[in-house]
N, C-alpha and C positions, 0 to 999 in steps of 0.2 A: 604727564607721561613720566614714568620712572622705570628705567632699565636697571635692574640689579645685577651687577657683575660679581660673580663669585669671588669671595675673598679667600685667600689661601696663603699658607706659609711655605708651600712647595716652591722651589726655584722655577721661574718661568724661563724655560729653555729656548723657546722660539716664538716668534710673532705669529699672528694668525696667517695661515697660508692663503695665497691668492687663489681666486676661483680658477680652477683648471680650464684651459681652453676647450678641452673636449671631455665631457663627462662620460663615464661608463654607461653602457646601455641599461635602461630600466625596463621592468616588465611592461607588457603591452597595456595592462590596466592602468598603469601610471602615466601613460603617454597622454598629452593634451588632445582633446577631441575637437575636430572642426565642425562637428554636427551642431544643429540648432538646439535650443533649449528644450525642445520636445523629444530629443533623442533618449532612448532607454539607456540608463547608466550601466556600466560594467559592474559586476558584483563577484568578488572572489569568494568561492565556497568550496570547502573540502568535505563537508558532512551535511547531507541534505536533511530537511526537517523530519524525514522518515527514518533517519539514522543510517543512510547508505553512504559509504565512503566513496568519494570521487577524487580524481586527480586534477591538478591544475598545472599547465606547462610552465608557468612562471613562478609558482610557489610550491615546490615539492616539499613534502614533510615526511620524515621518517620518525616513527615513535615506537617505543616498546610497550608491551602490555602493562608493565608497571607504571610507565608514564601516563598512559591513558587512564588507568585506575586512579592515579594520583590527581589528575585533572578532574575526574568525576567527584572525588572526595572534596576537592577545593570548592567546586560548584555547590555541592550539597551543604557544606558547612557554612559557606558564606551566606547562602539563602536562609539557613536556619538562624544564624546570628541576626540577619536583617529582620526577619519576621519577629524575633524576640524583642528587638529594639522598637519596632512599631507597636507591639503590644504594651511594652513598658511606657511608651509615650501616651498611649490611650488611657493608661491607668494612672497618669499623673506623675510617673517616676522620671520622665525626661521632659525638657521644655519643648523640644522639637525633634523631628527626625526626618531625614531625606532618604527614602527607600531606594534601593537599587534593583528592586524586583524586575526581572526581565533582562537586566543588563549584566548578569553574572559572567557570561561567556566573554563579552568584550573586555571586562576587567581582569578576569583570571587569565585569559589567553595572552593579553598584552603584558600583564604583570609577570607571568612566567617566562616571557620572552626576554626579560631584562637580565643582564649580567649583574654580579654583585656590585661592581663599581659604577653602574649606571644610576642616574638620579632621577626621581620622579617628582613632578609638581602637580598635586591633585587640586580638585575643586573641593566640594564638601560632600560628594556622593561616592567617592572612590573607596568604599569599604573593602571591595574585593582586591583592589591593588594593595591596600594597606595590609590585608591578610597575607598576600604574597611577599610583602616586605617584612613580615614577622612583627607587625605592630599588634599588640594585644588589643582585642576588641574592647576591653574595658577602658582602655585609654581613650578610644574614640567616644565611648558613651559618657565618659567623665566630662568631656567638653559639652556634649548636648545636655548633660545634667547641670552644668554650671559649676563644677568643682575643680576644673583645670582648664588650661588653654590648649590642650592637645595631649600632653602627658608623655610624649615620646621625644627622644633626641633625634632631630632630623638628620644630623650628620652620622649618627650611628646606624640608622635604618636606610639612609639615602632615600628618604621619603619625607618631603617637606610637610610642614603643618598644613592643615586644611585652609583653603582660601575662600572666604565668603564673598569678597568683592568679585563680581562676575568678570572673568577674562583677565584679571590682573596677573594671574600666575603664568600666563604665556610670556609676558615680558620678563618676569623673574627667571623663568626657565631659559629664555634666550640669553639673558645676561650671564647666567651660570654657564651655559654652553660656550659662550664666548671666552669665559675664564678657563674652561676645560681645554679649549684650543690653545690658549696662551701657555698653559701648563705643559702642553705636548702630551697629554694623557690619552690613553686608548679607551675612553669612556664616551657614552652618549647620554643624552638627556631626553626625557619624555614629558610633555605637557598635556594634561587632560583638560578638556573643556566640552561643553555641550553645544547643540545646534543654536540655542539661544545666545550663547556667548559669542558665536561666530559673527553676530551683528555688532559686537562691541568694537569701538575704535582701537582698544588695546590689542586685540587679536590681529588686526590688520597691521598695526605698528610692529608687533612681534614678527609677523611674516616678513616685513620689510627688513628689519634688522637682521633676522636670521639668514635671509637670502643674500643680502649685501655682504655680510661678514662670514658667509659660508659656515654658519654655526652647526655643530653636530646635535641637532635637536629634532625630535619627532613630535609633530603636533597631532595628538590623538583626539579626534572629535567623536564623541558618542552622540550620534544623531538619533535621539529617542523619539523623534517626530513632534515633540511638543515642548515649547519654551514656556513653561507654566501653561497658560491657556492659549498661546499663540502657535498655530501649526507652522511647520517648516515652510509651507507654500507661501506664507505671509512674510517670509524673511529673505527668500532667494528665488531667482528665476532659473537657476541652473543647479545641478547637484553640487553639494558643498565641496566634494573632493576636487572639482574642476577649478575652484578658486586658486588652487596652488599654481596653476600654469601662469596666471597673471603676475605672480611674484617670482617666477623663474625656477620653480622646483616641482618635483613630481607629486602627484596625488593619487591615492588608491581608495576605492570603495570596497569594503569587505563586509561579508555577512556577519553582523555583530552578534548574532545568536549562535554562531558556529565557533566553538572554542578552538578548534584545530586551525581554522582559517585565520582567526585573530592571532593565534600564536605564530603561524608561518609568516603572515604579512608584517606583523610588528617586529619579528626577528630580522626579516629582510630590511625593514626600514631603519632599525637601529644600526645594523651592520653597514648599511649605505651611508648613514650619517657619520658613524665613527671612523669610516675609511676616508674622510676628507671630501666627501661628495656633497655636503650641505644638507639642508633640512628636507623633510618629507611630511606630507599631510596624509594621515590615514583617517578616513571617515568610516566608522563602524556603524553600519545601518542596523539599528535595533529598535526597541520600543519600550517605553516606560509603562509597565503594566499597572502600576499603582499611581498614587497621587504624587504631585511634584514634591511636596512635603506633607507632613501630617496636618498642616493648616489649610490644605487645599482639598477641593471636592471636584475630581475630574468628571463626574457625571454631569456637571453643568455645561461642559463645553465639548465633549466628544461622545460619539455613539458607542453603545454597548457592542454592536456588531463589529466594530473595528478592533476592540480589545479581544473579542472572542476569536477573530481571525488570527491574531498574533499568538494566541495560546497554542495553536497547532505548530508554532515554530519554536516552542520552548527549548532553551539550550540544554537543560538537564535531561529532559525526556529523550532528545535525539541522541545524546551520547550514551545514555543507558540502553537505548534500543540497539545501538551499534555494538556495545560491549556484550550484550546478551546474544545478539545474532551471530557474532563471531566467536562466541565461546571464550571471551577474554575475561569474564567475571561470572561468578556463580551467585546463588541466592545468599550464601553465607557472607560473601563480600558486601552485597547490598545491605544486608541486615546489620553488619558491623558498622557500616558508614552511618546508617540510620540511628543506631544506638549511640554512636559517637556524637552525632548532631544533637541528640537529646541531652547528652551530658554537657555539651557546649551551651545549649540553651539554659540549662539549670545553673551552670557557673556564671553566665552572664546575668541572669535574673538575681541570683543571690549576691553577686558582686556589686551590682548597681545599688541594690537596696541597702547594702552595708557601707556604702561610701559615706564618709563623714562630711558634714557640711563645712565648707571653708570658713575661716575667720573673716567676717565682713571687712575688717580693717585692712585686709590684704590689698584692697583696691587702691590704697594710698601708697603702697610700697615702691612701685616702679614708675610713678608718673614722671619723675625726673631722675637722671642718673645720680645726682647729688642731692643732699637734703635741701628742702625748699621751705621757706618760712610760711608761705601761704598754705601749702599742703599740710604742714605740721599743725597749723591753726585749724584747718578743716578736720583733720583727724581727731584733734582734741574735742572739737564740738560734737562730732559724731559719737565718740566714745562716751561723752557726758550724756548725750541724748539716749543712747542705748542703755546706759546704766540706770537711767530713770525708770526703766520698765522692770528691772530685776526685782523679783519678789513681790511685785505689785499685782493687784487683782486683774488689771487689764493687760497683763503680759501675754 
């Protein structure tokens, strides 16, 4: 176990606050349930699959037409980038790709709920959150092409590098959030993970630390129903959001295909955490429409009927239906977004194909902080081996 506490040069003005004797009221959906495991979970929804706007007493949301159109643009461009990346991998331009198809609303809604000073810790599928944090898509693709280790400055974007180790980032986020508290900052932290990661011990340890230290962290679980080939029913006997009550903090289940609900719930959760009230668990109930990664074949373990049923809940279609029905966007707007998405796809394709191959000897550069005799010897052996092919017939 490793809890990474945020390092900082800012003066630490006060110690972590004690857990208050009485916490402020939380929305009814976040209250622990006494019902049995067969009880129907609460689900926060502000936009139905048909595109009808509904209100929720605990999560009011006021948006302007410009904000709604901006959210739609985010969803479309993120999906286009993701589709281009999948195609590039199939054509041998990327080593692997983890698609977010179907999860755009969960990522864009939560990503746009963050303030500038908030910090996100992703897994390896949060391409939509990366978009919201102004990370260039080509930087993401550079990692999957094998030419960089991420390519962006985490402290510039307040978006940590992708974490491949399942669940480890929840501990990193908790440690960072503990550091935020010691700094006396008015920021919050959000940790992304999936339903499969919820079975990892790291996640439970993060819940314990965050609860005991009252850390300002939101645990955002994208429950896409499948941990590779294992359904959620094989991992838990209760809805995932209810696990929070066992650790002493609130949990909420939100419609993960509803960008407005994800925005409202995550905004509430971040404000709850940053106000000294401790962590929150948000379960975004969504669905992974594609494969776990491009090395996976979902047709081997799930029914086509299940995927077809979730198509009717598509996050982009429902927001477009709402914008159209309310007269908040016209055909010219939709056409402009589509054209922009095509330009993004072209930029991504050309950018990936023009990426220079890295110097193979770079793998020796940062094995140790200081020069090391054995590494120098191994570098020299490799360079001599590589040089033996230069100009040869078998190159």
